[in-house]
N, C-alpha and C positions, 0 to 999 in steps of 0.2 A: 321407426320400428312399428311393425304391425303384429298384433297378437290375436289369438283366438282361444277361448276356453270352452271345452265341451264336456258335458256331464258324462259319467261312466255309463256303460251299458253292456249287454251281453255280446254285442257284435265285436268283430275282430278287424284290426287294420289290415288291409290287403297285404301290406308289407310283412305281416307276421307269418305268412305262409312259408313253412320251411322248404317246400318244393318249388318255390318261385325261381325261375331261371335268372342267373346273374350274368351280366356282360363280362365281368372279371371275377376271379376267385377272391374271396375275402380272407384276410388274416384274422384269426380269432385268438382267444386267450391262451395262456400257457397250457401245455399238455394236450392240445387238440390239433388236428390237421385237416379238419373238415369244416364245411360251412356251418356256422353256428347262428341260428335265429332263435326267436323266442319259442318256447314249447307251445304246441297247439292248445294245451290245457290252460295256458296263461290267459286270464280274462282282464282286459283293460277296463278299469273302473273310472278313470278320469284322464283327461288329456288337456295340455296347455301348450300352445305354439306361439312363436314370435319370430319375426324377421328383423335382422339388424344390418344397417347399411355399412359399407366398407370405410368406416372412420374410426379413429382410435378410441373415441368415447363409447363406442358400441360395446367394447369389452366389459367395461364397468356396468353398463346397462344390462348386459346379458347375465352377469353375475347376480345383479339385483333381481332379475326376472326369475332365475332358478331358485335363489334363496327364498323369495316371497312365495313362489309356487309350492315348494316343499314344506315351508313353514305352515302354509295354509292347509296342507294335507296331513300335518302332524308328524312329519318325518324329520324331526330335529336331529336324530342320531346320524343321519347320512348327509346333512346339509353341507358340511365343510368339504367332504370328499367330492360331492357333486359340484360345488362351486369351483374348486380347484381344477377339476377335469374340464368343466365347461369353459373356464377362463383360458386354458391352454388351447383348446380346440377352436374356440372362436377367434383367439389371437392368430392362429394359423390361417384362418379364413380371411379375416378382414384386414390384417396387417401384412402377413407374408404373401398370401395368395392374392390379396387385393380385390376380393369379391364379397358380395353380401353373404351373410350366414343365416341359416334357418335352424332354429332350436325347437325341438319337440320333446316335451316331457310326457311320459306315459306311466300312469299308476296302475299297478296290478295287485293281486292279492299276495304276491310273494316278493315284491320289490318295486323299484322304479327304473325305467329305461329312459335314457336321454340320448337323443340323436342330434348330431350337428352336421349339417350339409352345406357344401359350398358349390360354386359354379366353375371350378377349376379342376376338372378331372385329369388334365395333362400333368398336374403336379404329382410327381411320383411318391408313392408311399414305400418306405423301406421294408419290403417283404422279406421274410426269413422263414425257412422251413423248419428250423430248430429253435428252441428257446435259448437264445444267447443274449449276452449283455448288449444293450443299445448304446453304450458309451456314456459320456458325461451328460448329466442332466442339464448342463448349461449350453450345450450346443444347439444350433438352430433347428436341425432336423431330427425328428423322432422323439422329442421330449414328451409330446402329448401322448404318444402311444406307450412310452415307457411308464408314464403315470397311470394310464389305463391298465397296463399289466400289473402295476403294483397295488392299485386301489380297488379296481372293479372286480366283481365276481365273474362277469363275462363281458367280452367286448369284441368288436369286429369292424371291418371296413367293407363297404359296398360301393361298387362303381356302376354308373350308367353312362351312356354317351353324353349326357348333359350335366351330370353333377357327380360329386363324390360325397359319401356319407360315412362318418365315423360314429359308432354307437357304443354305449357301455351300459351295463346293468349293475345296480347296487342293490344287494339283498338286504332285507330288513332283519334286524337281530330278533332272536326269539324273546318274546315278552310274556310274562304271566298274564293270565286273563284278568281283565278289569283295570289294567294299567295303561296309560297313554304313552308314558315314557319314563324310564327309570334307569339308574346306574346299574352296573353289573352286580349280580348277587354275590355276597361275601360270606365266608364261614362265620359262624357265630363268634368265634374267639377273636375275629378281626374287627368286629363291630366296635364303634366308640363306646367307652364305658361311662355310664351316668350313675351318680350316687342317688338312688331312689328317684324321687320326682325331679325332673328337669325344670329348673326355674329360669325364666327369662325376665330380667328386669327391664322395664320400659320407663325411660327417663326422658322428659321433654325439656328442652332448653330454649329460653326466649332469646331475643336478638342481643341481649346484654350478656349472654352466656350464663344466665342464672337459671336455676332449676324451677320449672313451673308445674311439673307433674311427676309423681313418684308412686309406682304401683306397689301392690302387696308383695310381689316377688322381690322387688327391690328392698322392701323392709326386711324380708326374710334373709336375703343374701347378705345385707350390709348392716343390719341392726338399727337403722334409723327409721323413725316414724316420718310420715310425709310432712307433718308440720315442723319437724326439726330441720329439714333441709330445704323446704320451699323458700325461694328467694335468695338462696346462697349460690355463689358461683360454683360450677362443677369443678373448677380448678382447685377449690379448697379441699375436695375429696380425692381428686385423681392424683395418682403417683405416676407421672409421665416419664417414660424411659429417656435418658439422655444418651442417645445413640451418636457416636462420633460421625460428624459430617451431616447430621440432620438437625437443623435449627428450628424446624417447625414444631411448635408445641401443641398442646391439646386445644388451646384457644384458636389457633389457625386451622387445626383439623376440623373443628366444629363449623368453620366457615365454608368448607368444601362441600360440593353438592353430594358426593358420596365418599365414604371412607370406611375401611375395615382395618382392624389391627388389634394388638394386645397392649394393655397397660394395667395399672392396678387401681383399686378403690380402697381407701382407708375406711375400715368399718368402725362402728361405735366402740368396739373393744380395742381400737388402736392398731390392729393388725391389718396388713395390706392383703387384699384378696386379688389374685391375678384373674383378670377377666379378658374375654374376647368380645370386642364391641363392633357393632355395625351402625354407622351414623347416616342419616338421610335428612337433607334439608327439605322443609315443607313450609307452607303458609297456613296460618291459623284462620279462623273464620273472619277476622277483621283485616286480613291481608298482610299481617305482619310476619316476617320470616322467623322461623324457629327450627330447631333440630330435634329429631326423634332419635334416641339412642337405645338400641337393643343390646343388652349385656348378659352374657352367660359366663359361668366359671370357665377358666381357660382350657381345662382338660375336656370340656364339653363343647369346644368350638365348632365341632362338626354340625351342630344345630344351626349355626349362622354362617359359617365360612363358605364362601363360594368355592366349589371344588376347582383345584388347579387343573388346567388342561395340559395334558402331556402330549407328546408327538404321536401321530398315528403309527401303529405298529409296523406297517409296511414301509412307510416313508422314512422311518428312522432306522431301517435295517439295510445294511449294505448288501450288494448282490452275493457276497460270500458268506452271508449270515451273521457277520459281526455287526455290533451296534454302531450306527453312524454318529458322527459328531453333530450335536444339536446346532452348532454354529454353521456347519456346512449345509445342514437341512434348511436353515433359514436363508443363508447368503448364497449357497451354491458352491460348487467345487470345480475348478480352483477359485478362491476368492480374488477380487481385484488386488493388484499389488501396489496401488496408490491410494492415498487417503480420499481424494475426491471421488474416485471410482467406487470405493467401499461405501462411502456415505450415500452416494447416489443410488447404488443398488439397495442399500438398507431402506431408504425411504420408499423406493418403488415396491419392494417386497412387503413392507409394512402396510402400504396402501392396499395392495392386493389382498393381504391376509385379512384385513378388516373391511374389505369392500368399500374403501373410502374414495372420496373425490380428490383429496389432496393429502400430502404428508410432508413433514419437514423435520429437520434435525439441526439442533443448535449445539455448539460446543462451548464449554465454559472457559473463561480466562483463568490464568494461573491462580489468581486470588479468589476465584469463584464469585466475584461480585457482578459479573456481566455474562450474558450468553450471546454468542455470535452465530448468525445464520450461516450454515455451510452447505446445506443441500436441501432441495425441495422439489416436489413434483406436483403439478396441478396448480401451482402458484406462479405469479410473475417473478421468476427467479432473478431477472436482471435488476428488478427493483429491490428485492429482499436480500440478495447475497451480501454477506458481511455486515448486514445491519445488526446493531447491538441493542440489547434491552437489559436493564438492571434486574438483579435477582431479588435483592432484599428490600430496597426502599427506593423512593423516587417516583416521578411520573412514568407511567407505562411499565411498572414493575411486573415481572413475571412471577407472581406469587406462588404458583403451583408447580414450580420447577423441581422441588426436592421430594415430592410425593406423587404417586399416581393420582390423576384427577380426571373426572368426567364432567363435561359441561354440556347440558342438554340443549341450551339455547344461548348463543353468544349475544344475541340482541338484548337479552335480559341481564347479561353479565358483561357490560361494556368494559373493555380493557383487560378482561381476564387473560387473554392470549393476544398481546399487542401485535404479533406477527400477522394475525388473520383479520385485522381491521380493514374494512373496505374490500374484502375478497369475496363476499357472498357466502362464506361458510357459516353454518348455524350450530353444528354440534362438533365436539372435538374431545379426544381422549389423549392425554399426555402422560408420559412416564419418564422418570429420571434414568440417566446412565450413570452408574456409580462404580468406582474402582476402589476397593479397600475403604469403603465408607465415605469416599470423597466424591462430591458431585463433579462429573466430567462432561455432562451434556444432558439434553432433553430430546426425546423422540415423541412426535405427535402425529395423529391421523385425524383428518377432519372430513366432514360431509356437508353437503349443501342443505340437507333436510335436518330438522331438529329431532332430538331424542333418538338418535341412531345407535348410541353406544351405551352399554351398561358396564357394571363392574367386572363382568366376565371378560369383556373385550379388553378392559384395562389390565387384567391379570395376564391375559394372553400376550398382550403387547409388552408387558413388563418381563414376561418370561423370555421373549425374544431379545429385549434390550439387555437383560442380564447376560445373555449368551454372546452378544457382540460388543459389550462395553470394553472389555479388555483389549480386543483386537483394534477397536477404534482408538483407544488411548495409546496403544503401541504405535499405530500408524501416525497418530497426531504427534507423538514425541519424535518419531523419525522425521516427519515433515519439519518440525520446529528445529531439529538439529541441522537439517539441510539449509533451512532459511538462515539460521544463525551463522553457519559457515559462509553462505553467500553474503550475508550482511557484513561479516568481518572482512571479506575480500573487497566488498564495495567500499567500506569505510577506509580501508588502507589505501585503495586507489584514489578515493576522494581526498584524503589527507595529503597524498603526494601531489596531486594536481593543485590543491589550494596552497600548499607550501611552495609551489614552484613559481609563484608570481606575487609581486607586491604592488601591482597596479589595481586600483580600486575598481575601475570599470571591468577589467578582465576577471576579477574575483566575482563580481556580481553575475557576469555571464556564466562563469563556471558553476556557481551555485544553482542557477536555473537549469543549465544543460545537464547537470548530474541527476537532477530529480525527474527529468522528462526523458523517456516514458517509464523509467524504472519504478518511480514512486507515485507518480500522478500523471494526469492528462495535461494539466496546465499549471503554471507556476507564476507567481508575482512576488517581487521583492520590494518591500518598503524600507526606506532608510530614514534615520532620524539624526539630524546634524548635531543638535544639542537638546538639553532638557526642555528648553523653551520653544523648540520647533515642532511643527506638526509632521507626522509621517508623510514622506514623499514617495510616490510611485516611481521607482528607479528602473525597474526592469520587468518585462513581461515576456513570457514564452509559452507557446502552445505546440503540441506535437504536430498539428496541422498549421503550417506557416500561413495559410490563407486566412486563418482566424485570429492571428495575432493582433492586427490593427483593430478589429471589432472588439476583441477582448480588452485591449488597452482603452478604447473609447468607453466601454461599459464600466470598467473599474474607475476611470477618472471621473465619472459622474456620481459616484457614491462615496460617502465619507470613509476614510481609511479605518481599519480596525484599531481598537484601543490598545496602546502599548502596555500591556500588563506583563510584568516580569515573571509571573508564575510559570514554572517549567511545565512542559507537556503541551500537547495539541488541544486546542479548543475549537468547537464548531463555530463558524461564522456564517450566519444565514443571509447576510445582506446581498452577496453576489447572486445567489439562487433566486431571491425575491426580485432583484432588479432584472434578472434574466427573464423571469416569468412576466413581469410587467412589460418588458420590452417586446416579448413574443406576443403578448396580448395586443399591444399597441400596433405591431406590424400586421397581425391578423385582422384587426378591426379596419385598418387602413386598406388592406387588400380587398375587404368586403365592401368598401365604400361606406362604412358606417362612421358615425362621429366617435371621436376618442372619448372613452370614459374618463371621468374626473379623477379617478384613482390612479391613472397612469401618469407617471412623472414625465414631463416633456423634456426633450433634449437628448434622450438616449436613442440615437439613431443606429441601432444594431440590427443585424439580420436574424432570422429564425435559427439559422445554423449556429450563430454565435450564442444565442440564448440557450439552445440545446446543449452546447458544449460546456456551458457554465452552470447548468441546472442541477448538477448533482451535489454531493456533499463537499463542503469547503472547510478546511481547517487552517488555523493560524498557529504558527510556532514562533515564540519570541526569539530574537537574536540578542543574546545577553553576553557582553564581554566586559570584564573588569567592573562587575557589579553595576552595569549600566545597560539599559535597553537601547541598542543602536539601530534596531530595525525589526521587521517581521518577515518571516518566510511563509507565504500563503500557497497552499496546495489545493487543487480542485479536481473533481471528477465530472464526467458528463452526466446528463440527466439520469436520475434514479440509481446512481451507483454510490457505494459506500467504501470507505477505507477499512482494511482489515487491521487488527490491533498490532500485528507484527510490523506492518509497514509504517504505522504511526511511531512505533518505538524506534525504528531505523531512522525515520525522518527527524526524530528528536535528537538522536546521536549526531546526525549530519548537521543539524542546525547549530549545535554547540561548536563543532569544528569550523563551520562556515562563519559563525559570528566572530570567533577569534581571528580567523584569516582576514575577514573584512575590516576588523578594527586595526589589525596590523597594517593592512594596506592604507587605511586612513592615516595612521600615525606616520607611516613612511612617506605618504604624499605630503602631509603637513611639514615634516622635517625637511623633505627634499625641497619644497617650495621656499622654506626659510633659508636653507643652505644656498640655493640658487640666487635668492634675492641678495644675500650677503656677498656672494661671489661676484654678482654683477656690479655690486658697489665698488669692488676692487678694480674693475676694468675702467679704463678712461672713457669719458663721454665721446661723442663724435669727434673725430680728428679734425683739427682746423685746416682750412685751405691756405696753402702757402703759395704766394705768387711766384711763378717760374719754376716750381718744383712739384713733381708728381710724387705722391706718397701712397703706398699700399702696404697693408698689414694682413698676415694670415696667422691665426692663433689656434692651436689644438691642445687642449688639456687632457692629460692621461687619466684614465679611471672613469667608470660609469657614473653619470650624474654630476661630474665636475665640469664647471664652466671656467674656473680659474685654478691654476696649480702653482708650481714654483716658478714658472717662466712668466715674465711680464714685459710690457712695452708701454711707451708713452710718447706723445708729441704735444707740446703745449707752448703758447706764446709767453715769452719772458718780458719783453718790452717791445716798443715799436720797432718793427723790422727784424727782430731777433726771436728765434724759436729754440726751445730745448727739446732734445729727443733722448730717449734711453731705451735700452733693451737689456734685460738681466735674467739671471737664473739663480734661484734660491736652492740650496741643497735639499733634495727630497721633493715629494709631491704631496698633493692633498691639502687638507685644511691647515695643517701646521705650516707648510711652506707658503700657503696663501696668506697667512697672517703676516709673515715677514714681507711678502709682496706688497701688501697694503702699506706697511710702514715705509718701505723704500720709495714707493711711488709718490706718496703724499709728502715725504721729507724732501724729495728731489724738487718738487714744484715749489714748496715753501722756501727752501734755501736759494734756489735759483732766482726767484722773484725778489728776494732780499738783496740781490746784487752780488752774491758770492760767485767766484769763478768756478770752473769745473773741478780743479783739485780740492779747493776748500769745501765744495759741496760734498764730494765723496768722503773727505776726511771726517766731516761732521756726521755723515750717515754711518760711517764705520763705528764711531763712538756710540751712536744711538743703538746699533745692533748689538754691540758688546754689552750695553746697559741691560739688555733683555735677560742676561744671566743664562740659566739653564735652557731657556727657550730660544736662545740665539742660534742662528744658523749662518754659515758662511755664504757669501753672495758674490757671484761674478757679475760685473756690470760694465756695460759700454755706455758712457754718457757723453753727449756732445751738444754744442750750440751751433745753430745754423743761421747764416746771414746771406740771404739772396742779394746779388749785386746788380748794379744798373746795367752792366754789359751782358747780362744773362747768365753769368756764372754764379757759383755759390761757394762761400767760404765756411769751412767747418773747423771747430776746435774740439778735439776728441781726447777723452781719457779712457783707456781700456784697462780695467782693473780685473785681471784674471779671466777675461771673457774671450771666446773665440774672436779672432781679429776680423774687423770689417774688411770686405773686399771691394775694390774699385774696378769697375768695368769701363774701359775707354771705348771710344767709337771705333778704334781699329781692332777691337776684339781682345786686347790684352787685359789680363787680370792681375792685380797686385794688392798686397795688404795696404790698408789706409791708416794703420796705427801700429804702435809697438806694444808688446805685452808688459803689464805692470802687476803688482801684488793684488790679490783678491781682497774683499772686505769681510769683516767679521772674524778675523783670525788674530791679527796683531793690533796693538793699541796705537803705536806711533807709525804712521804711514807717511812716506814722502812721495807724493804723486805729482805728475806734471802732465800738461796738455800738449797736443800736437795739432798743428794747423794744416789743413788739407783744402786745396781749391779744386772744385769740380767744374770742369768745362761743360758747355752745353752738350747734351747727349750722353754724358757720363752717368753711371749708375753706382750708387753705394748700397751694397747688400750687407745687412746685419742679421745674424741668426744666433740661436741658442744651441747648446751642445746636443740637444735632442735631434737636431738635423745632422750635424757632423758625425755623431756617434750612432747613427742608424746602422744596425747590424743584420747580416744574413749569414748565420753560421759563424765562421771565423773571419768573414769579410766585414769591413767597415767602410762607410762612405768617406769619412775623413775630410780634411781641408782640401786635399788635392782633388778628390772626387767632386766636391762642391765647386771648386774652381773650374773643373772641366765642364760641368753643367752650365756654369755662368758664361763661359766663352761662347756658348751657342745662343745667347740671349741678345746679341748685338742688334740694335734697332728696335727692340721691343719696348713697350710701355712699362711703367713700374708694375702695373697689375699683371701684365703678361709675364714679366720676369718672376714675380712672386709665385704665380700659378705654376710656371714651368719647374721652378725649384721644388715646390711641394709635390708635384706629380712625380718628379724624379725620386724624391725621398720615399714616397709611398710605394713605388714600383721596385725600389731597391730590395725590399724584403716583403715576404708574403704575410708575416705575422703582423698583428696590430701593434702600433707604437706603444712602447712601455714607458716613454718619457715625454714630458711636455715639450712642445715645439712652438717657436715663435719666429716669424720671418718679417723683417722690416726692409722694404725696398724703397729707395728715394732716387728719382731720376731728374736731372736738371733738364728742363724742357727747352732751354735756350731762348725763351721769350723774355725780353727785358721788362722790368717792372714798369708798369704804366698805370 
């Protein structure tokens, strides 16, 4: 920016000549159709010029230039209108046209003319021959000219081949001689009423809020002599109003740099005198802070009260003459239809209104205990968005949230506005947003220079905040409703997914996948096996798959979070600190410098990984059945924060996920126990029988079952003799498996005691009947096998209600190898007998359960005949091939999964003599 300031003189600017030819006709103010230049009699008494480069920052600089110039000339009455018009015109030049802008301020005896020129004459100006509406003030084209028409006394546009110039003139109001600036004159009956002499009590308060000075007017107003009140706290005399939604008392008000307002003082006669007070913080001669209080009777408040700034008459009037909505005057029409757009426009308009360098808006949580950053301009928004600060107490509290506050220098009031720490801002004005007395937010404007704002700016900003508070709250409630509806849908879907599996590893994966990227950028799940175990990193997920390994390596090098059962999310700083150290270590290594001692060794991660973990990290406990079973850790990338609604949704999800994870754990444990018990019911490895091939195929019905109601066994009885059995207990599942265990172990024990086949089964029948209500009937094929020297095998078989065994001869014929007898577990007195069968070399004995023969497809059933037909095709096959072909035929017979247990026992005499 280049500037020049020239003292006034009798000469005229060449451009002031009304007869100067123009390359294009200029459009002038309403009601004229000719070229309008300054009158020849207008004498320029001072001039200030500046040039601004085509960068966004130039708009704020131009506003400051015009404000400072007019302030120096003593034209405070027209400063605001001049700044608004200059801001619009310079924005058109440096932002929209993309050229430098030249601003010239000319002072004359009847007003101020400001000219804004740019180097883009090709950009068309919407010329009109009649005074018509230029449309919405929020559209990109014509808004600056509309403002000129509304605010300026005269205005126009000039074109040359190299530049375009828009000028406007603001006339000075008529002033009585001898006054520099004054408000409008009022009729006598409208002037404030004062009872005789106006008394202003001056009370000074030391750093302990005790009275240190009390003037004569204070004695007259309240009836106390100075020695009666000196040293007493002002709070002993003040009757502070208890306004709903305002917790700040007089003690807090005395700590603010500036404050104005009404309260009461209890006089010596016990009556409360309503007063209007203005407080100002100062330092005494020894450097100690104190507060000077100026107090007048409340009905005489005009003596102290800063006049409220109302909207400019033209800007608050619609084109049809009706009064415009103050909300639309500030925000524009139509207002944004979304909360983020409304908040962003609010901070931008607030910054422009007070000529600030930055602005911000925070919204209060439902309980008003915290404020959350939702919009900002001129600040690093990525770092600040959704950051939270406490309102009432705690480190970094935002103590001035409930009342308007002006801070002249933040370097002297460290932490007064936590959001601005480290941003370079020096002065700030903040005002609350309230709806029906309830704090809903805070709006602030900041500047890089100290002492930029006074109480007048605070009142102007409060006026704007009062106009937008209701709209902001309405939009916020609408957003919350949408978020809650979305959260409900999310939780319903999450619950369905979690309930759809009982696998622990799949549950862990679902927990992480549901949070990414809906709730967080990355997620880690820690699990705790029991109370004595340390948390274990079980699952890690990042929305960028390339960063998962680096993230897992980083988290594995730091201690896990402490398993605290307290509900809710808590911040965990360790990952961000580790990421910072890792990034520092990587940077030092890339520069060829020695590693600093503060960097922990062994964290070999990349800068990308460190950046991905460098934001806010929160931990939510996974609590199920009053026990912490793990932690759900959610993280954001560098300088990002979680919003409160997301944390509440994550807490709801963590409760559901914890129960699902614990259910999966219990199911896994019980399944492991069940499978272990079931495996104990199966026989160990089958013995090798000389001269006989043996193959078994077993399929238990039901998910997770290894043993059902069908069973088989082959075991040595004595030298050269083997017992074999295949049976079917009524039913499936654990109850049938219990009888299976009883039968298998009883068979082995009785056979090895030397009992023959009928005696073994009769005693087993008695044992089953002894089970009482738990007993189940049992079909059983039991036999004894004796391989012979000539390569054949002799079998003694008892078939108690079981499908008959089939014998496959070498010529392909199939015949039953036993006769049917009564099943077990029904009658007490059984008379069973055994049959002897000799298997020649190459013969096959096939034994199956009814799950094979009763395999169904609609009304069709495989049956004994169908099984025999399949067996006839197995001539010359090994025992294993025979069993496999039978099972394949059974599976292909029907498309549905088997509903009954199946067992196949195939024995083939190989024809090799015992040797």
